[in-house]
C-alpha positions in Angstrom: -120.1 -95.8 182.2 -120.7 -92.8 183.9 -118.0 -90.7 183.3 -118.0 -93.5 180.8 -117.2 -97.0 180.3 -114.0 -95.6 178.7 -113.3 -92.8 180.6 -113.8 -94.5 184.0 -111.1 -97.1 183.3 -108.4 -94.5 181.5 -108.9 -92.1 184.6 -109.9 -88.9 182.9 -111.1 -86.5 185.8 -114.1 -84.4 185.8 -113.3 -80.8 185.4 -115.4 -79.7 187.9 -114.6 -77.3 190.9 -116.0 -76.5 194.3 -116.1 -73.3 196.1 -114.6 -73.1 199.7 -118.3 -73.1 201.0 -119.0 -76.7 199.9 -115.4 -78.0 201.1 -115.8 -79.8 204.3 -112.7 -80.9 206.1 -113.0 -84.3 207.8 -111.4 -87.8 207.6 -112.9 -90.8 205.8 -116.6 -89.8 205.7 -119.0 -92.4 206.1 -121.6 -90.9 203.9 -121.0 -89.1 200.7 -123.6 -86.6 198.9 -124.7 -87.1 195.6 -125.7 -83.6 193.9 -127.8 -85.1 190.7 -127.3 -83.2 187.7 -125.3 -79.7 188.9 -126.9 -76.5 187.8 -130.1 -78.1 186.5 -131.3 -78.9 190.5 -134.4 -76.9 189.6 -135.6 -79.0 186.6 -134.8 -82.3 188.6 -138.6 -83.5 188.7 -139.0 -82.9 184.8 -135.7 -84.6 184.1 -136.5 -87.4 186.3 -139.8 -88.1 183.6 -137.9 -89.5 180.7 -135.3 -91.2 183.3 -138.0 -93.1 184.7 -139.5 -94.0 181.6 -136.3 -95.4 180.1 -136.0 -97.5 183.3 -139.3 -98.7 183.0 -138.7 -99.7 179.5 -135.8 -101.3 180.0 -136.7 -103.6 182.9 -140.0 -104.6 181.0 -138.3 -105.0 177.9 -135.7 -107.2 179.5 -137.9 -109.1 181.6 -139.9 -109.8 178.5 -137.1 -111.2 176.6 -136.1 -113.6 179.4 -139.8 -114.7 179.5 -139.7 -115.4 175.8 -136.8 -117.3 175.9 -137.7 -119.6 178.6 -141.1 -120.5 177.4 -140.0 -121.0 173.5 -138.5 -123.8 173.0 -137.0 -123.2 169.8 -135.4 -120.2 171.4 -133.4 -122.6 173.5 -130.0 -121.8 171.8 -126.6 -120.5 172.1 -127.4 -116.8 170.5 -130.7 -116.6 172.9 -128.8 -117.6 175.9 -126.3 -115.0 175.3 -129.3 -112.6 175.1 -130.7 -114.0 178.2 -127.1 -112.8 179.7 -127.3 -109.5 177.9 -130.4 -108.8 179.3 -129.7 -110.0 183.0 -126.9 -107.6 182.8 -128.8 -104.7 181.8 -131.3 -105.3 184.5 -128.5 -105.2 187.1 -126.9 -102.0 185.6 -130.4 -100.2 185.4 -131.6 -101.2 188.9 -128.0 -100.4 190.3 -128.4 -96.9 189.2 -131.5 -95.8 188.6 -133.7 -95.7 191.7 -131.0 -93.7 193.3 -130.9 -91.0 190.9 -134.9 -91.0 190.7 -134.5 -90.7 194.7 -132.3 -87.8 194.1 -134.7 -85.9 191.5 -138.0 -86.7 193.5 -137.1 -86.9 197.1 -133.4 -85.1 197.2 -132.4 -88.1 198.9 -128.4 -87.3 198.5 -126.9 -89.2 201.1 -125.2 -92.4 200.0 -123.1 -94.3 202.7 -119.5 -94.9 201.7 -120.1 -98.6 201.7 -123.0 -98.5 199.4 -121.3 -95.5 196.8 -118.4 -98.4 196.6 -120.5 -101.1 195.9 -122.4 -99.1 193.4 -119.1 -98.0 192.0 -118.1 -102.0 191.7 -121.6 -102.8 190.0 -121.4 -100.4 187.2 -117.7 -101.6 186.1 -118.2 -104.8 186.4 -121.6 -105.2 184.7 -120.4 -102.6 181.8 -117.4 -104.8 181.3 -119.9 -108.0 181.5 -122.1 -106.5 178.8 -118.7 -105.9 176.5 -117.6 -109.6 176.9 -120.8 -111.0 176.4 -121.0 -108.9 172.8 -117.7 -110.6 172.1 -119.7 -114.1 173.0 -122.3 -112.9 170.3 -119.9 -112.0 168.0 -118.4 -115.6 168.6 -121.8 -117.1 168.1 -122.3 -115.1 164.6 -118.8 -116.3 163.2 -119.6 -120.0 164.0 -123.4 -120.1 162.6 -122.1 -118.0 159.5 -118.3 -119.3 158.8 -119.1 -123.2 160.4 -122.7 -123.7 160.1 -123.0 -127.3 159.9 -120.7 -127.5 163.0 -122.4 -124.8 165.0 -124.5 -126.8 167.4 -121.3 -129.1 167.9 -119.1 -126.4 168.9 -121.1 -124.3 170.7 -122.9 -126.9 173.2 -124.7 -125.8 176.2 -121.8 -126.7 178.2 -119.7 -124.4 175.9 -122.4 -121.7 176.3 -122.1 -122.1 180.2 -118.7 -121.6 180.6 -118.1 -118.9 178.2 -120.7 -117.0 180.3 -118.9 -118.0 183.7 -115.7 -116.7 182.0 -117.1 -113.7 181.3 -118.3 -113.1 184.6 -115.1 -113.9 186.2 -113.2 -111.9 183.9 -115.6 -108.7 184.7 -115.7 -109.6 188.6 -111.8 -109.9 189.0 -110.9 -106.9 186.6 -113.5 -104.4 188.7 -112.2 -105.5 192.0 -109.3 -103.2 192.8 -111.6 -100.4 192.1 -113.1 -100.2 194.9 -110.4 -101.5 197.1 -108.0 -98.4 195.9 -110.7 -96.3 196.5 -111.4 -97.4 200.0 -107.5 -97.3 200.8 -107.2 -93.3 200.2 -107.7 -90.8 202.6 -110.5 -88.6 202.2 -110.1 -85.1 203.8 -111.5 -82.4 201.7 -115.3 -83.0 200.6 -118.0 -85.7 200.5 -119.9 -84.0 197.6 -119.9 -85.8 194.7 -121.1 -83.8 191.4 -122.9 -86.6 189.9 -125.8 -89.0 189.8 -124.3 -91.9 191.3 -120.9 -93.1 192.5 -118.3 -93.2 189.8 -114.7 -94.3 190.3 -112.9 -91.1 189.1 -115.9 -88.9 190.6 -114.9 -90.8 194.1 -111.4 -90.9 194.2 -110.9 -87.6 192.7 -112.1 -86.3 196.4 -109.0 -88.2 197.9 -106.3 -86.0 199.4 -103.6 -88.2 198.0 -101.9 -89.2 194.6 -104.6 -91.5 193.2 -102.1 -92.4 189.9 -102.3 -95.9 190.8 -106.3 -95.7 190.2 -105.7 -94.0 186.8 -102.8 -96.3 185.8 -105.0 -99.4 186.5 -108.1 -97.7 184.6 -105.8 -97.6 181.4 -104.5 -101.4 182.1 -108.3 -102.4 182.4 -109.3 -100.4 179.5 -106.8 -102.4 177.3 -107.1 -105.6 178.8 -111.2 -105.6 178.6 -112.4 -103.1 176.5 -109.9 -102.6 173.9 -109.4 -106.8 173.3 -113.2 -106.8 173.0 -113.7 -104.4 170.4 -110.6 -106.3 168.6 -111.7 -109.6 168.9 -115.4 -108.0 167.7 -113.8 -106.8 164.9 -111.7 -109.6 163.9 -115.0 -112.0 163.9 -117.1 -109.5 161.7 -114.0 -109.1 159.5 -114.1 -113.2 158.9 -117.9 -112.9 158.9 -118.1 -110.2 156.3 -115.5 -112.2 153.9 -117.7 -115.3 153.9 -120.6 -113.4 153.2 -119.1 -111.8 150.3 -118.3 -115.6 149.1 -121.7 -116.1 148.9 -123.1 -116.9 145.4 -126.3 -115.1 145.1 -127.0 -111.3 146.3 -130.2 -112.9 148.1 -128.1 -115.3 150.0 -125.9 -112.8 151.1 -128.5 -110.4 152.1 -130.2 -113.1 154.0 -127.1 -114.0 155.7 -126.3 -110.5 156.6 -129.7 -110.0 158.1 -129.0 -112.5 160.9 -126.1 -110.1 161.9 -128.1 -107.0 162.2 -129.3 -107.1 165.7 -126.1 -107.9 167.2 -124.3 -105.2 165.0 -127.2 -102.7 166.2 -126.3 -103.8 169.9 -123.0 -103.2 169.5 -123.3 -99.9 168.4 -125.8 -99.3 171.2 -123.2 -99.9 173.7 -120.1 -98.6 172.2 -121.1 -95.5 170.4 -122.4 -93.5 173.3 -119.2 -94.5 175.2 -116.9 -93.0 172.5 -119.2 -89.6 171.7 -118.9 -89.5 175.7 -115.1 -89.9 175.7 -114.8 -87.4 172.7 -116.9 -84.7 174.3 -114.9 -85.1 177.7 -111.5 -85.0 175.9 -112.0 -82.2 173.3 -115.2 -80.1 174.7 -113.3 -78.0 177.1 -116.0 -75.4 177.6 -118.8 -77.7 177.7 -120.9 -77.2 181.1 -120.7 -79.6 183.6 -124.3 -80.8 183.6 -124.1 -81.3 180.2 -121.3 -83.9 181.0 -123.1 -85.4 183.4 -126.1 -86.0 181.1 -124.1 -87.5 178.6 -122.6 -90.0 180.9 -126.3 -90.6 182.2 -127.1 -91.0 178.3 -124.4 -93.5 178.1 -125.4 -95.5 181.1 -129.4 -95.6 180.0 -129.2 -96.3 175.9 -127.8 -99.7 176.1 -130.7 -101.4 178.4 -133.3 -99.2 176.5 -132.1 -100.3 172.8 -131.3 -103.6 173.6 -134.5 -105.2 174.1 -136.3 -102.6 171.4 -133.7 -103.9 168.8 -134.0 -107.8 169.6 -137.8 -107.5 169.8 -138.1 -105.8 166.4 -134.9 -107.4 164.4 -135.4 -110.9 165.6 -138.2 -112.8 163.9 -138.6 -115.6 166.5 -138.6 -113.2 169.4 -141.2 -110.8 167.2 -143.5 -113.8 166.5 -143.7 -115.2 169.8 -144.3 -111.6 171.3 -147.1 -111.1 169.0 -148.8 -114.5 169.8 -148.3 -113.5 173.6 -150.5 -110.4 173.2 -152.7 -111.6 170.5 -156.1 -112.8 171.7 -156.6 -116.5 170.8 -159.0 -117.6 167.7 -158.1 -114.0 166.2 
């Protein structure tokens, strides 16, 4: 996500340049300097307002979903367990990047240690891939619920759901490991200035004074093996779901059944569309200013954690009802 979930893996380089005055010669720095949004330093305070608002809404929304699912016995099912996994992933993604961004905007605290930078890189890559994997699991849940409704509870047992969640976590964690390890092995002798709000893979390795082709090739492999396969499985799942829906005898039955998929389809769009737009912007927007590219990258990072709680809070009847009871005084 930053340069985008997709661009991070493909290895497209941010088209920025540094003047000689900003270039320091050294060997393997202990810290990096995050510039924030280059060219908009004077507006950092104003930019921090929507960023902070989004962070608060994302955190409160995710915590609310976790609380409601835990308290409401009727929500103890595969769909809501996967939703809790998505909420936890959103919390980790937001908390791993937004507090540091706000420190840059508010206090001009731009330094980040080399180890912390690599850790942030790993967390962003790992949990962005994890969100994609959870969306696949949720698509599987919709497929079983609609195409095999009588077998749903026997197929997606609590044990199976736990194994799917563990598999998604292990896949994301293992596939993200080479990124920081490769970044650590490169020599850095040009500059320690990163023109971004947080440590993205390519933003960091571009500073290396070495051939980083291996990082780019691995990013391409990771793109197809994770994001590409996830999109493929989601497409296949919903093709089968739509085929089953169109076979239903009445229009009301078709609309009611399709309505159960709306929340998940919105979550899919909220996750993949910003990355797709950002990727197109970086590939074909040759004259796009750097500050706009960085803003787009940040929007891509912020949108899913913001929209997921809103989508499921508004579109899911059980969550909406429990939320209303939570804030409605008794006896009214």
